[in-house]
C-alpha positions in Angstrom: -51.0 -18.0 -40.0 -51.5 -17.1 -36.4 -49.2 -20.0 -35.3 -46.5 -18.7 -37.5 -46.8 -15.2 -36.0 -46.6 -16.6 -32.5 -43.5 -18.7 -33.5 -41.9 -15.5 -35.0 -42.5 -13.5 -31.8 -41.2 -16.4 -29.6 -38.1 -16.6 -31.8 -37.4 -12.9 -31.6 -37.9 -13.0 -27.8 -35.4 -15.9 -27.5 -32.9 -14.0 -29.6 -33.2 -10.9 -27.4 -32.7 -13.1 -24.3 -29.6 -14.7 -25.8 -28.2 -11.4 -26.8 -28.7 -10.0 -23.3 -27.1 -13.0 -21.8 -24.2 -12.8 -24.2 -23.7 -9.1 -23.3 -23.8 -9.9 -19.6 -21.2 -12.6 -20.0 -19.0 -10.3 -22.2 -19.2 -7.6 -19.5 -18.2 -10.2 -16.8 -15.2 -11.3 -18.9 -14.2 -7.7 -19.4 -14.4 -7.0 -15.7 -12.3 -10.0 -14.9 -9.7 -8.9 -17.4 -9.7 -5.4 -16.0 -9.3 -6.8 -12.4 -6.5 -9.0 -13.6 -4.8 -6.1 -15.2 -5.2 -4.0 -12.0 -3.9 -6.8 -9.9 -0.9 -7.3 -12.2 -0.2 -3.5 -12.0 -0.4 -3.6 -8.2 1.9 -6.6 -8.1 4.4 -4.9 -10.4 4.3 -1.7 -8.3 4.8 -3.8 -5.1 7.7 -5.7 -6.7 9.3 -2.4 -7.8 8.8 -1.0 -4.3 10.4 -4.0 -2.7 13.3 -3.9 -5.2 14.0 -0.2 -4.3 13.7 -1.0 -0.6 16.3 -3.8 -1.1 18.6 -1.3 -2.8 18.3 1.0 0.1 19.0 -1.6 2.7 22.0 -3.1 0.8 23.6 0.2 -0.2 25.5 1.9 2.6 25.0 5.5 1.3 21.3 5.1 0.5 20.8 3.4 3.9 22.4 6.4 5.6 20.2 8.8 3.7 17.2 6.8 4.8 18.3 7.0 8.5 18.7 10.7 8.2 15.3 11.0 6.6 13.7 9.0 9.4 15.5 11.2 12.0 14.3 14.4 10.3 10.7 13.1 10.1 10.5 12.1 13.8 11.9 15.5 14.9 9.6 17.5 12.6 6.6 15.6 14.1 7.5 16.2 17.7 9.3 19.5 17.5 7.9 21.0 14.3 10.2 22.8 11.8 11.8 24.8 14.6 15.4 26.0 14.1 15.6 27.2 17.6 15.2 23.7 18.9 17.3 21.7 16.4 19.1 21.9 13.0 19.6 19.1 10.5 23.1 18.7 8.8 24.7 20.9 11.4 28.3 21.9 10.8 30.5 22.1 13.9 33.4 24.6 14.2 35.8 21.7 13.6 34.2 21.1 10.2 32.4 17.9 11.2 28.8 17.6 10.0 26.3 16.0 12.4 23.1 14.6 11.0 21.3 16.7 13.7 22.1 19.0 16.5 19.9 20.1 19.4 20.2 23.7 20.6 20.1 23.5 24.3 18.8 26.4 26.6 21.3 28.6 28.4 24.3 27.4 26.4 25.9 27.8 23.0 26.9 24.1 23.0 24.9 21.7 21.0 23.9 18.0 21.5 24.8 16.1 18.4 22.9 13.1 16.9 24.3 10.9 14.2 22.4 8.1 12.4 24.1 4.7 12.0 22.6 1.6 10.4 24.7 -1.6 10.8 22.6 -3.7 8.6 25.0 -6.2 6.9 26.3 -8.0 9.9 22.8 -7.9 11.5 21.4 -9.8 8.5 24.2 -12.2 8.6 23.3 -12.9 12.3 20.0 -14.3 11.2 21.9 -17.0 9.3 24.8 -17.8 11.7 24.8 -16.2 15.2 28.1 -17.7 16.3 30.0 -16.5 13.3 28.7 -13.0 12.9 28.0 -11.8 16.5 31.5 -10.7 17.0 31.7 -8.7 13.7 28.4 -7.2 14.5 29.7 -5.9 17.9 32.9 -4.6 16.3 30.8 -2.8 13.7 28.7 -1.2 16.5 31.8 -0.2 18.5 33.3 1.5 15.4 30.1 3.5 15.0 30.2 4.4 18.7 33.9 5.5 18.4 33.1 7.6 15.3 30.3 9.5 17.1 32.5 10.0 20.2 35.5 11.3 18.2 33.6 13.5 15.8 30.8 15.0 17.9 32.1 15.3 21.5 34.4 18.3 21.9 34.6 21.8 23.4 31.8 23.1 21.2 29.3 20.3 22.1 27.8 18.8 25.1 30.0 16.2 26.9 27.9 13.4 25.3 26.3 12.6 22.0 23.5 10.4 20.6 23.8 7.5 18.2 20.5 7.0 16.4 19.8 3.4 15.3 16.9 3.9 12.9 16.0 0.1 13.0 13.9 -0.8 16.0 14.8 -4.5 15.4 18.5 -3.9 15.6 18.1 -1.7 18.7 16.1 -4.4 20.4 18.6 -7.0 19.5 21.4 -4.9 21.1 19.3 -4.6 24.2 18.6 -8.3 24.4 21.9 -9.8 23.3 24.6 -7.1 23.5 24.3 -5.3 26.8 28.1 -4.9 26.8 27.7 -2.5 23.9 25.6 -0.2 26.1 28.4 -0.3 28.7 31.0 0.5 26.0 28.9 3.4 24.7 28.5 4.9 28.1 32.2 4.8 28.6 32.5 6.8 25.4 29.8 9.2 26.5 27.5 8.0 23.7 23.8 7.2 24.2 22.2 4.6 21.9 18.7 5.6 20.9 16.0 4.1 18.5 13.0 5.8 17.0 11.0 4.9 20.1 13.5 6.0 22.7 14.5 9.1 20.8 11.0 10.4 21.4 11.6 10.3 25.2 14.9 12.3 24.7 13.0 14.9 22.6 10.2 15.3 25.1 12.7 15.8 27.9 14.5 18.4 25.8 11.3 20.3 25.0 10.3 20.2 28.6 13.6 21.6 29.8 13.5 24.3 27.1 10.0 25.4 28.2 11.0 25.4 31.9 14.1 27.5 31.1 12.0 29.9 29.0 9.5 30.3 31.9 12.2 30.8 34.4 14.2 33.3 32.4 11.1 35.3 31.5 9.4 35.1 34.9 9.5 38.9 35.6 8.0 39.6 32.2 5.3 36.9 32.7 4.4 38.3 36.1 4.2 41.8 34.7 1.9 40.6 31.9 -0.2 38.8 34.5 -0.6 42.0 36.6 -1.5 44.0 33.5 -4.1 41.4 32.6 -5.5 41.6 36.2 -5.8 45.4 35.9 -7.6 45.0 32.6 -10.0 42.4 34.2 -10.7 44.7 37.1 -11.3 47.7 34.8 -13.7 45.5 32.7 -15.6 44.6 35.9 -16.0 48.2 36.9 -17.2 49.2 33.5 -19.7 46.3 33.3 -21.1 47.4 36.7 -21.5 51.0 35.5 -23.2 49.8 32.3 -25.5 47.6 34.3 -26.5 50.5 36.5 -27.1 52.7 33.4 -29.3 50.0 31.9 -31.3 49.7 35.1 -31.8 53.5 35.1 -32.8 53.5 31.4 -35.2 50.6 32.1 -36.8 52.6 35.0 -37.1 55.7 32.8 -38.6 53.7 29.9 -41.2 52.2 32.3 -42.1 55.7 33.5 -42.4 56.9 29.9 -44.6 53.9 29.1 -46.9 54.7 32.0 -47.2 58.4 31.0 -48.0 57.3 27.4 -50.7 55.0 28.5 -52.3 57.7 30.7 -52.2 60.2 27.8 -53.7 57.7 25.5 -56.5 56.9 28.0 -57.4 60.6 28.4 -57.5 61.3 24.7 -59.7 58.2 24.2 -62.1 59.5 27.0 -62.2 63.0 25.5 -63.2 61.6 22.1 -66.0 59.6 23.7 -67.3 62.7 25.5 -67.6 64.6 22.3 
């Protein structure tokens, strides 16, 4: 009877172990399925993202919007949302709309920036350099001509900026198409990329600050003199306060001595009685 009881206990114990092992394996399978579902979702999201990016790069209008967005983002980072420094989608008196216009100090004229993104011929270059280099240069020259004709006039500075939002294309022009830079300079157009635009922006901000300081020099000097007067007045009052504290400290010390003498006499009188 005792052996049967032991066998029953052992059997129950084995059943519990098997059940726990099964539950553990089931949990592992569920975790794997969950991870696979997550990975599939991530891959689907990535595929959708790449598809939308491809649509942007192959659609001229969408690509232009992307270039304008990148320009706006860079300027907001380095200049802040400051309408006194620059304006997006600026309308000139001739009706032309520039992607961006810098408001320069000490003049009503603006410096226009327009974003151009010659992607198609650049991508073709990767397949056949000899065939598509000439069309690529012609495409770039057309962009340069458009910027020069639209954004250089009596209401603007005598030059404009052509923003190439692709660093790869800009570097390719630097390395393989130096004649495009010469052509752009002849048209008073400067080619800039996201990296080189930062230098232009920093120069503009520096000149704006220098102009502000120069034009407000008298006001700045007057404020400095007023601050100096306030500082001198504060020093005088602190000296007076220090002397007053020293006097009070001396008087408190004298009062303390008198109180101690009075206490000693009263204590002595009480002992005499």
